[in-house]
N, C-alpha and C positions, 0 to 999 in steps of 0.2 A: 622455484625458489624466487623469493622476492628479492629486489635489489634496494629496498627500503634502507635508509640509513647509511648508504655508501654514496659518497659525492662522486659519481661517475661523470663521464663526459655528457651523458644523457641528462643527468640532473642539472649540470651546468647550462646546457642549451635551454631547458625548461625554465630555469631561473632567469636567464638572460632575456628570453622572450617576454616573460611576464613583466620584467623590469622595463623593457623598451616600450612595450604597449602602455604601461602605466606612465612612463615618461612622455609618451606622445600625447596620452589623455590629459596630462597636466598642462600642456601648452595652452596659451590663451586663445589662439586661433589655429588649431591643428590643421595643417595642409595634408589631405589624405594621400596625395601623391608622394609624400615623403615616406609613407609605409614601405615603399619599394627599397629604401635604404637600409631598413633593419636587418635583412639577412646579410648584408655587406659589413655591418657593424659587428654582428655576432660571429660571422665567419670571414674575417679579413684575409688579405693576402691572395696569393695566386695557386697555391698548392693545398690540395685537400688534406685534412689531418686524419679523418677517420674512414672516409669512403673513397671510392675509386676516382670521383670527380668532385671538384669544389662546387661545380654548378649544381650537382645533385644535392650536396649539403645545403646550399643555399635554397634550393627549391623546397626541401623538407622544412626549413625554418620558415620559409613563406607561408606554407600551409599551417604551420603552427601559430604563426601570427594571426591568420584569419580565425582559426579556432579560439585563440585567446581574445578575440574581439566578439566571440559568440556567434560567428558566421559558419555556415556549413562547408564541408570539404568540397572541392571541385573534382570533376572526373579528370583522369590522367589525360584523357584526349582533349580536354579543354586547354586552349592556350590564351592566356590572358595575365596581365600584371596583377600584383597582389591587390592594389586598390580598385580593380575594375569592378564597377557596380556599387562601390561604397560612397556614401556621402552622409552628411549629417543626419539627414531624415531616416535613411536606411538602416543606419547603426543604432541610433538612439531608440528607434521604434521597432527594432528587431525583436520578435517574439522568441524568447529563450525556450527552445523546445528540444526534445530528443531527436536524434541519438546523441547523448552526451559523451559516450565512448566511441572513438573513431579510429579507424585504420588508415594511415597514410600508405596507400598501396605501394608506391614506388620507394618507400623506405623499408618495406618488409624484405627480409633476406630469403623468403621461401624456405624456411626451416623444414628439414624432413620431419614427417609426422608418423611416429610409431614404426620406426625402422630398426632392425637389428643388423649390426655390422661388426666384423671382426677388426680389432685394432692391432697395432704393431706389437702389442704386448704378447700376442699368441707365440707360444714356444713350440708348436707343431708337435705336441706330446705323443707318446706311443699309444696311450689309452684312447685318445681321440672321442671322449664321451659326447661331444657336441655332435659328431656324426652319427653316433649309435642311437641317440635319443630323438633325433629329428623324425617326426612321423611322416614327413613329405619328401624325405631325402633331398632337402634343400641345401644341406650342409656337406661340403666335400673338402678334400685336401687339394690345394693348388700350390705348386712350388714350395711344399713343405709347410704351408700355413692353411689354417681353416678359412673357407670361403663360403659365403651364404648367398645363394641365388635368390635374388629379390622376386623373380617371377613365381617361384615355388614356395617361398616362406609364407607361413600363415600367421606370423606374428605371435605364436604361442609362448615363446620365451624360455623353452626348455633348454635350449642350447646355452643360454646365458646362465640359467641356474646351475648347470652342472660344470661349467668351466672352472678348473682349479686355479686359474691365474686371473680370473675377472677380465678376460681378454675380449669379451663380447660386450658391446655397448648397446643400450637401447636409446636411440635418438628420437626425442619428442619435441614437438613445438612447445617452447616454454609457456606461451601465453595459453595455449589449449590445455596443457598439463595443469596450469593454475585455476583454470575455469571450473568452478564448481557446478555450473549448469550445462556443460558440455555444449556450449554455445559457439565455440570457435572451431572452424574446419578449414579446409583448403579450397580455394577456388581453382579454376581450370589451369591457371598459371602457376599453381603451387603457392600462392600467397595467402595469408590468413584472411578469413572472412568471418563476420559476426552474424549470427542468426539473432535478429533483434526481437523475435518472438520469444526466445528463451533467455536473452540477456536481461539481467536485473540491475545493471549499471553499478556493480560493486567497484569496479575499477582495478581489481587485483591483476587483470592482465596488463594494465598499463605499467604496474610496478615490476612485472615479470618479463617484459620484452627487452632483451639485451640490445636491441637495434634501435629502440626509441621510435618504433613504427606506430605506436598507439598513443593517442593523446585525447584529452577531454576538452570541452568548451569551457569558456570563462566568461565572467561578467565584470571583469576589471574596468574596462572602458566605460561601461554604462554606469557602474558604481561611481567612479570617480566624477563623471558628469553629473550625477545626482548630487553629490556633495558640492561641487563647483556651483550648481544652480541655487544653492542656499537652502536646500531642504534639510530638515532635522532628521539625520541619518543616525541610528543608534546601532551599535554593534552588540550582538550577543555571541559570546565566545564559549566554545565547547570545552569541557574539563580536560580533554587531551591536550590542551595547550601547554600545560606545565612542562617546562624544559625544552619546548619545541624551538624557542628562539635563542637558545644558549643557557648555560648553567647560572649565569649571572643576571638573567633577565627575570625579575620577579613579576607577580601579577600586577603590582603597582606600577612598575615601570612599563609594562606592556600596555596598561591602560593609558599612561601618560603619552606613550608613542601613538597610540590610536587616536587619542584627542588631538595630537599634533597633525595627523593626517586629515583632521576636520570632522571626525565623528562627534556627535553631540554628547554621547554618553556611552558607557561600556557596562554590560551586564553579564554575568556568569550563567551559563546555561545550567549549571548545577542546581539553580533554583527550580527550573522546570523539571530537572530530574527528580528532585524531592517530590514534587507534585505528582509526577508520573509514578513514583513509588507508592505514594498513598493510594491512588486510584487503582493500581494494578493489584495491591494487597487486598483492597476491598472486593475487586472482581473475583480474585481467587477464592476468598472466603465465602462469597456469595454462591459461586457457580460450581466449585470443585469439592466433593465429587457428585453432588446432587444433580447438576445440569450438564457438566462436562467431565470427561474421564481425566483431562488435564488441561493446564493453561500455559501458553507460551507468551513470552514478553514481546513487545512490539517496537522497541526503540530503534532497531536496525532496519531501515526500510528494505534493503536488499533481502535480508533474512525473511521478513514477513512476506514480501512479493514472491520469493522462492517457494515459501511453504504453501501459499495459496495457488501458485501455478501447478506445483507438482503433487500436491496433496489437498486438492480442493475440499475433500471431505472434513478437512481440519480448519476450514476458514473461521468457523465460530470459536475455535480453541485459541485463536490468536487474540491477544488483548485488544480491546477497542480503545484503549487509552491513548491520548494524544502523545506524540513523541515529546522528549524535553525541548527540542528545538521550537516546536509549535506552542507548547505551554509558556514558555519564556517569551515568545513573540507576542502572543495573545495579551499577556499582562503588560508588556511594553506598550502595545497599541491602546490598551485601556487607560493607561497612564498619560500617554501622549497621543491624542487623537489624530494628529496631523503628521505623524512620524513615519519614516521608512525604516524597515529592519532588514539588517544584513546579518546572516548567519555566518560565523567564521568557525570553520572546524576541520576536521581530518579527512573527510571522505567525499567522493563523487556521488554516492547515493543520495545524499541530502539535496543535490541538485535535481534529481528526479522527483523526490518527495515535494519540493517546493513548487513543482508545476501542477500538483493535484489541485482540484477545484476547492477542496475543503482547506487548503493550506496556503495557496497563493495570495489570499487576501491578508495573511498574517505575515508571511515572510517575502519579502521583496527581492532580496538578493542572497546568493550563496557563494562564498569564497573559501578556498582551502587555506591552510597555513602558508603553503608554498606560495600561492598567489599573493597573499598579503605581504609576505616577505619581499616580493617584487615591488610592491608599492613602497615599503619602506626604503628600499635601495634607490628606487627612482627619485625619492625625496631627500636622499642623503641622510636618513635618520639612523643614528647608531643607538640601538636599544640600551646597551649597557651603560650609555652615558646619560640617559634620561633621569631627570628628577622624578622620584616616584610620586605618583598620584595618591590622593587620599580617598578614603570612603569607597573603596571598590565594593561593588555588590558581591554577594557571595552566597553559597549553599552550604549544606552540611557535608561532612566528610563522605557519607554514604552517596550523596549526589554527585560529588566529584569522582567517586570510585566507579561511576557508570563507564569511564573511559577504558577500563581494563576488563579482560575476560573474567566472567563471573561476577563482576561488580553489581550488575543489575539484579540478578537473581538473589544474591546476598542481602542487598538493600530491602527488597521486597519481603524476604523471609524475616528480616529483623523487625520490620513494621508489624507483620502478622504476629510475631512472638510477643510484642509489646501488648497487642490487643488480646491475644489468646495465648497465654504462656504455655498451656498444655498441648497445643496443637503441633503435631509433627508435619513437617513440609519437606518431602524429599525433593531434591533438585537435581537437574542434569543440565550441563551446559556444553556448548560446542562452538568453536570458533573456526572459521573456514566453511564455505558452503558444502563441500563434499562431506565433512563431518556433521554438518547440520542435517543433511539428508539422511545420514546413518541414524542419527538420533530420532528422526521422525519415523524411520522404518521400524525402530524399536517400539515407538509409540503405536505405530499401525499394528504391530503384532501384539499389543496389549501389555507390553513390559514397562510402560510409563504411566500407568494409571495412578491418579493422585499427585502426580509430579508437577512442579513448576519447571518449565523448560526455558532456558535462555539461548538465543541464537545470535551470533555475530558473523557477518560475512568475511571479515578480514582476520586472518590467523593472528591471534594475539589481542584482538578487540580493536577498538577505535583508535588506540595508539598506533596500530599498524595500518591505518588508512592511507589511501593513495596520495592524499595531500599533506601527509606529515614530512618532517624533515629529518628527525633524528632516528637512530636505531630503536628497534622495538623494546628490546630489554632495557636499555637506558631510560626510554620513555616511560615504561611501566614502573620502574623504581622511583622515578621523579614524581609521577602521578601519585603513587602510594605515600610518598613524603608529603606532598601537597595535601592529600586527604587527611593525614594526621594533623597538619597544621589547622585544618578547618575544625577538627574535633576538639582541639584546644581552644579555638576562637569562640565556638559556639557553646559558651559555658551555660547559658540560660536556655536550655532547650525548650522548656515549656512556652517561653515567650515566642521563640521561633516558630513552634508548631502552631501556635495561636494565629500568628500572621499568615502561615501557609493555608490556614482554613478560611481566610477571608477571600472571596471570590469577586471582589470589586476593586475599583481603582484606588480606593483608600488604602489598600494593601501596600502600594508602593510608598505612600505618604508616611506610614508608620515604620517602614523598613529602615531603621537606622541603628545598627548595633555597633558598638565600639570595638574597633579592631586593634586598638593599641595594647 
């Protein structure tokens, strides 16, 4: 179960860390020794609020500070201050590299993994079906209550299935249960451990850990330094942003706030989504079924990496189209040759995508909505009070719809229908990597021939990404409303389509539609 959209103590610590690191970066001449003070600001006083020791709480915050500066975790056995080994050169020149999803070992609660236990709800009933169905005689009655011998239990779950009072609970590690790649197991101390050969950096485990033991790296510090240096930094913002910063924060107000942070311009990734739609539609029409049994979308990096890892025979079935992030960044850099591009979006997966050789020359930084919120708070920017900016760049409603589950496939099919109205395009979509795996198993069995498949790593789509702030259902509704607004705005579709077809820098020069 994801904790997204619930402002828990974990969410507060995350936000506070991003805010303090941003505040530190904004200082004229930051003293790295003062990083040691951040845990004391975030966890003040003498008594722990959530753990057995206030020193443990501060130690965890300290590791989060290092991750927020893009630095690797340290071993538990290493004893050193937070700023140890950090200076201007080592931080600004740090190569942003995997692993992006990290487990802070001493924050892990060593949750039980796949254990069946009898709870106090047990009534000690006369039928005792739990005892009768156990194939290994692991269940017996002790002091009138059902008792499960863990040494004999084979985790079959039959006892739980037959209990008339639901008195038997299955205890699972939340992060492992959420992982669609089965990449999380237990180390010799019972703490969570990630197999990075399996991990696809979706970040779902981060949102699922109730102890806040899993965190991702950030580029807040490096980005702020880039802006301070005078570079022309342009933000491309993913469609899932709608509603993330509050119900009263319009796209125009958000653009104004980002300009206040020092960005040169703000562009919607929905434009890149439109271009991606066109290319994927063309790929499908050209290849299915003549060359490929089916085609799958490529927008979610974690989904496409998972498909290629677990189903290598389908590598050619994944669309080769650039993702909306890359399409948009490419055009920005065509228009502004010396610019730096930062993608602002909902997910950790894009951080991994941006390190690819084919992508890193286009996208320089990746930040989540949650991380950018820390920047706003560090600068004291109240988004609701911003004077709306004008002429925000935008895409179609279909492009904005990429943020929700099913949006990509529907957009591609709509384009195909405009080109070939008589063509039938069956679609299937899955969100959550476990569901995505099931969908590909059906394809492997030949039950998805001719289909267009859409996969999303996060349950609910991009609006449920690890770096989002609002509840998924609320975000989905807001994005859908924002999508309808785009459909009303783009009245002259032929002019917009003509601009989309121009693959040179003049495309941006002519891109001036009246939004009033």
